[in-house]
Structure formats: structure tokens, C-alpha cells
C-alpha positions in Angstrom: -8.1 -13.3 14.8 -11.0 -12.7 17.1 -14.5 -12.5 15.6 -16.4 -10.6 18.2 -17.2 -6.9 17.5 -15.6 -4.5 19.9 -17.5 -3.7 23.0 -17.4 -0.8 25.5 -16.3 2.6 24.5 -16.5 1.9 20.7 -19.6 -0.2 20.7 -21.9 0.7 17.7 -19.0 2.7 16.1 -16.9 -0.1 14.5 -15.1 -0.6 11.2 -14.2 -4.2 11.8 -14.7 -6.1 8.7 -15.7 -3.0 6.6 -12.6 -3.6 4.2 -12.3 -7.2 4.7 -11.4 -9.6 7.6 -7.8 -9.3 7.0 -7.5 -5.5 6.5 -4.5 -3.9 8.1 -4.9 -0.3 6.8 -8.0 0.9 8.6 -9.3 4.4 7.7 -6.7 5.1 5.1 -8.9 3.0 2.8 -11.0 6.0 2.7 -8.4 8.0 0.9 -9.8 7.6 -2.7 -8.7 9.7 -5.6 -11.7 12.0 -5.0 -10.6 12.6 -1.5 -7.0 13.4 -2.7 -8.2 15.8 -5.3 -10.5 17.5 -2.8 -7.4 18.1 -0.6 -5.6 19.6 -3.5 -8.4 22.1 -4.0 -8.2 23.0 -0.2 -4.7 24.5 -0.7 -5.5 28.2 -1.9 -2.8 30.5 -0.4 0.3 28.5 -1.3 1.6 28.6 2.4 3.4 25.4 3.7 3.4 24.8 7.3 5.7 22.1 8.9 3.8 20.7 11.8 6.6 18.4 13.2 9.0 19.2 16.0 12.6 19.8 15.5 14.4 16.7 16.8 17.0 17.7 19.3 17.8 17.4 23.0 15.5 19.2 25.3 12.6 18.8 22.9 9.1 17.8 24.3 8.9 14.0 24.6 6.0 11.7 24.1 5.7 10.2 27.6 8.6 8.5 29.6 10.9 8.0 26.7 14.6 8.8 26.2 15.7 11.9 24.4 16.9 11.3 20.8 20.7 10.6 20.3 22.3 12.2 17.3 25.7 10.8 16.4 28.3 11.7 13.8 30.0 8.8 12.0 32.3 11.1 10.0 32.7 14.8 10.0 34.8 17.7 9.0 37.3 17.2 11.9 38.1 13.7 10.3 39.1 15.3 7.1 41.0 18.2 8.7 43.0 15.7 10.7 44.1 14.0 7.5 44.9 17.5 6.0 42.3 16.9 3.2 40.7 20.0 1.9 40.1 18.8 -1.7 37.0 16.8 -0.9 35.1 15.7 2.2 31.7 14.3 3.4 29.7 14.0 6.6 27.5 11.1 7.7 25.3 10.6 10.9 23.1 8.3 12.8 19.9 9.0 14.9 18.6 6.8 17.7 15.2 7.6 19.1 11.9 6.3 20.2 9.4 6.2 17.2 6.8 7.7 19.5 9.1 10.2 21.1 8.5 13.2 18.8 5.9 14.2 16.4 4.5 10.7 15.4 1.6 8.7 14.2 0.2 6.0 16.2 0.1 2.7 14.3 -2.9 0.3 14.7 -0.6 -2.1 16.6 0.2 0.5 19.2 -2.5 -0.3 21.6 -5.1 -3.1 22.3 -8.1 -3.5 24.5 -9.8 -6.6 25.6 -7.4 -8.8 23.8 -7.7 -7.4 20.5 -6.4 -4.8 18.1 -8.3 -3.2 15.1 -10.3 -5.6 13.1 -9.9 -8.4 15.6 -6.2 -9.0 15.2 -4.7 -10.8 18.1 -2.3 -8.7 20.3 -0.1 -11.7 20.6 1.1 -11.0 17.0 3.0 -8.0 18.4 6.3 -9.6 19.6 9.9 -8.7 20.2 10.4 -8.9 16.4 7.8 -6.1 16.0 4.2 -6.1 14.8 3.2 -9.2 13.0 0.0 -7.6 12.0 -1.0 -3.9 11.5 2.7 -2.6 11.3 3.1 1.0 10.2 4.4 -0.2 6.8 0.8 -0.9 5.9 -0.5 2.7 6.4 0.8 4.2 3.2 1.0 8.0 2.4 -1.7 10.2 3.7 -2.9 13.1 1.5 -6.3 14.6 2.6 -8.1 17.7 3.6 -7.6 18.8 7.3 -9.4 21.1 9.4 -7.6 23.0 12.3 -9.7 23.5 15.4 -8.0 26.1 17.7 -9.4 25.4 21.2 -6.4 27.2 22.7 -7.9 30.4 21.5 -11.4 29.3 21.9 -11.6 27.1 25.0 -14.5 24.7 25.4 -17.4 25.6 27.7 -16.8 22.8 30.2 -14.8 23.8 33.4 -12.5 20.7 33.0 -11.7 21.7 29.4 -12.9 18.5 27.8 -13.8 19.1 24.2 -17.1 17.3 23.3 -18.9 16.8 20.1 -21.0 19.8 20.6 -17.9 22.0 20.9 -16.5 20.4 17.6 -19.9 21.0 15.7 -20.3 24.5 17.1 -16.6 25.6 16.1 -17.1 24.1 12.6 -20.5 25.6 12.1 -19.4 29.1 13.2 -16.7 29.0 10.6 -18.9 27.4 7.9 -16.5 24.4 7.6 -18.1 21.2 6.2 -16.5 18.0 7.2 -16.6 15.0 4.7 -15.5 11.3 4.7 -11.8 11.0 4.6 -11.0 14.4 6.2 -8.6 15.0 9.2 -9.1 17.0 12.3 -6.2 18.8 14.1 -6.8 20.2 17.6 -4.8 23.0 19.0 -4.9 22.9 22.9 -1.9 25.4 23.7 0.0 22.5 25.5 2.8 22.6 22.9 3.3 26.4 23.2 4.0 26.0 26.8 6.2 23.0 26.4 8.3 24.7 23.6 8.7 27.7 26.0 10.4 25.4 28.5 7.6 25.6 31.1 6.3 22.3 32.7 2.7 23.5 32.6 2.2 22.9 36.4 -0.8 24.9 37.5 -2.1 25.4 34.0 -4.9 23.6 32.4 -5.4 22.8 28.6 -8.4 21.6 26.5 -8.3 17.9 25.5 -10.4 15.8 23.2 -13.0 13.8 25.0 -14.2 10.2 24.2 -17.5 11.8 23.3 -15.9 13.2 20.0 -15.3 9.5 19.0 -19.0 9.5 17.9 -18.3 12.6 15.6 -15.2 10.8 14.3 -17.1 7.7 13.5 -20.1 9.4 11.9 -18.0 11.6 9.7 -15.5 8.8 8.7 -12.5 10.9 9.9 -9.3 9.3 8.7 -6.9 11.0 11.3 -7.1 12.9 14.5 -4.0 15.1 15.6 -3.2 17.4 18.5 -0.4 19.5 19.9 -0.3 17.4 23.0 1.0 14.1 24.3 -2.1 11.9 23.6 -4.6 13.9 21.8 -7.1 13.2 24.7 -6.1 13.8 28.3 -3.4 11.5 29.3 -4.0 10.1 32.9 -0.6 8.3 32.7 -2.4 5.0 32.8 -2.4 3.2 29.4 -5.5 1.2 30.5 -7.6 4.4 30.5 -7.4 6.1 27.2 -11.1 5.8 25.8 -10.5 7.8 22.6 -7.5 5.6 21.8 -9.8 2.6 22.2 -12.4 4.1 19.9 -10.1 5.4 17.2 -7.3 2.9 17.0 -9.1 -0.3 17.9 -12.8 0.1 17.0 -12.4 2.4 13.9 -8.9 1.7 12.7 -8.2 5.4 12.7 -5.0 7.2 13.3 -3.9 9.5 16.0 -0.9 12.0 15.4 0.5 13.5 18.7 2.9 16.3 19.5 2.1 18.5 16.6 3.1 22.1 16.4 0.0 24.0 15.2 1.0 27.5 16.3 2.0 28.9 12.9 -1.1 28.1 11.0 -3.2 29.0 13.9 -1.6 32.4 14.1 -2.4 33.0 10.4 -6.0 32.0 11.0 -5.8 28.8 8.9 -9.0 26.7 9.3 -8.6 24.1 6.5 -5.8 23.0 4.1 -4.2 20.0 2.5 -2.4 17.6 4.9 0.6 15.6 3.6 1.9 12.9 5.9 4.1 10.0 5.0 5.0 7.5 7.8 8.4 5.9 7.6 8.1 2.4 6.2 9.3 0.7 9.3 9.0 -3.0 8.9 6.7 -4.3 11.7 6.7 -0.9 13.4 4.2 0.2 15.8 4.6 4.1 15.5 6.4 6.3 13.1 8.0 9.8 13.4 6.5 12.2 11.0 6.8 15.8 9.8 3.3 16.6 8.5 2.8 19.4 6.1 -0.3 21.5 6.1 -0.6 23.4 2.8 -3.1 26.3 3.1 
């Protein structure tokens, strides 16, 4: 483990050592019983929204990853061929990239300047998986989430970058108070276009800027999600993702990508209870998820 505090984009906003030198959970340490109970109280209408994508061919993919492959091991045709109508069963297999659909980035997903969150050495991520910071350490996430619909309320900047002032203004206008352990979900409109089968060429979408990292750190946000490929604007170069550096490496926070936020946004939902359970993949670096937002 390295001992130097993170420098650069996340300097001055670090959770290294906050929960012990060997910590592998990061901001999920913030999910106390009080935070969970506060989340329960945020569900007032009894509406449940699935935020995960349907896993199928032709779905929006997270970067240059292969489409999921769904195979049947046994099906109705097998029993029909045997003339069996008294009883039957079906079984199937799914092969897919763990970061190819709606997913949570684990803390071992990216590293910068030779280190992952809490100073863990990137060399512990090997062909056998993540020796440190695997997704099996995340645990279940139940917290209050706030939906910020910047697709319907674009930020002021011409380049569409969402800054801290935009976040603060959005929340203040709706009288939403953010507390330690909360989650932020950003709707940019990218997913609406992707699900409609358009490539988005010539269209611009809002994206979360690195400046928002200061807001995330100051408010102890446990998780940040968005309806696009990388939450922040993805330049196609993994070396230039400043918000990933701040959230994943410096803060030990979590990013959830490729969310479908259209339904709760259409209903005007601003806050609710977020329930998210990563798969307990041993030494995994990402996990597919189907988060539920209960309003």
C-alpha cells in the first residue's frame, strides 16, 4: 500500500485512512442505520422504478464491449422431442461484460498515479481479479437518492458541463436538502436517444464536470449515477476522466452508469429511496445492477 495522499484532481478531498488503512469499502461505510431509516422515510408514494436496462442484443453498451450472449442450456424443444408433456424445465446461461450494462464501478476499476483508493497498489489487480477492492466488499446499498433532471433543465454553460453552482441551484429551487450518505442521480437525456436507436451524432448532452467532485466530497455523497456512459463526459481516453479520479480513487465513492431515469423524471420525482445490490463477484471490478428507486 502506498502512503502518500492523492495529488492532483482530488487533492484536499480525500477519504484515505478515514475508515482505516486497510479499508476496502469506501463511502458505503457512511450507510449507518440512521441513513437507511432516512431512506425509508423518503419513500412516500409507493412507486417503484427499475433503473436498470433490459439485457438484450442491441442494448446501449458501456464503451467498446461485446453484446451480452444469452444461451439456453435446456428448453421446451428438448422435452417436446422426447414426447414429454408431463413435466419440464428450462435453464439458461448469460455471458456479458460486467460493465456492459447498467453497472456500478468498483473501487478497483480505475487507478491513477500508481494507486487505487486508500493507497492500494494497482498491481493487486491481476488476471485472477482484484486482490484488493473487489466488488464483493461493497455490500448492499440502501440510501436516499436525489434525481437531478438536467435533460429538462440544461446547465447554463454552452458546453453542457454541470458545475457545483448548477447542482446547488437545482437543489435549492426544489428545496431539496442533501445530507451525508445520500446519492445523486443525473439525467442528461443521453439514454433516451440511445434507447430510441439514434447514435446521437450532432446532439449534445449535459455531463457532470470535475468541479462537482468538491460538492460530492463536501456532502459525503456515497454514490453518483447518470444515464450515460461515464457520468462525466467520456473523451474515449481512460487517462482523462477527472471525476473518476476524484470519486473512485480519492473519495472511495461509487459511480453507477447507464441508468434509465426517464420514468421517475416523467413523474416529477426529485427524491426517493435507492436500493442497489451489487453481485457478490469474487475479486470483481464492476458489477451489473438493476437499481430500484422507491418514491
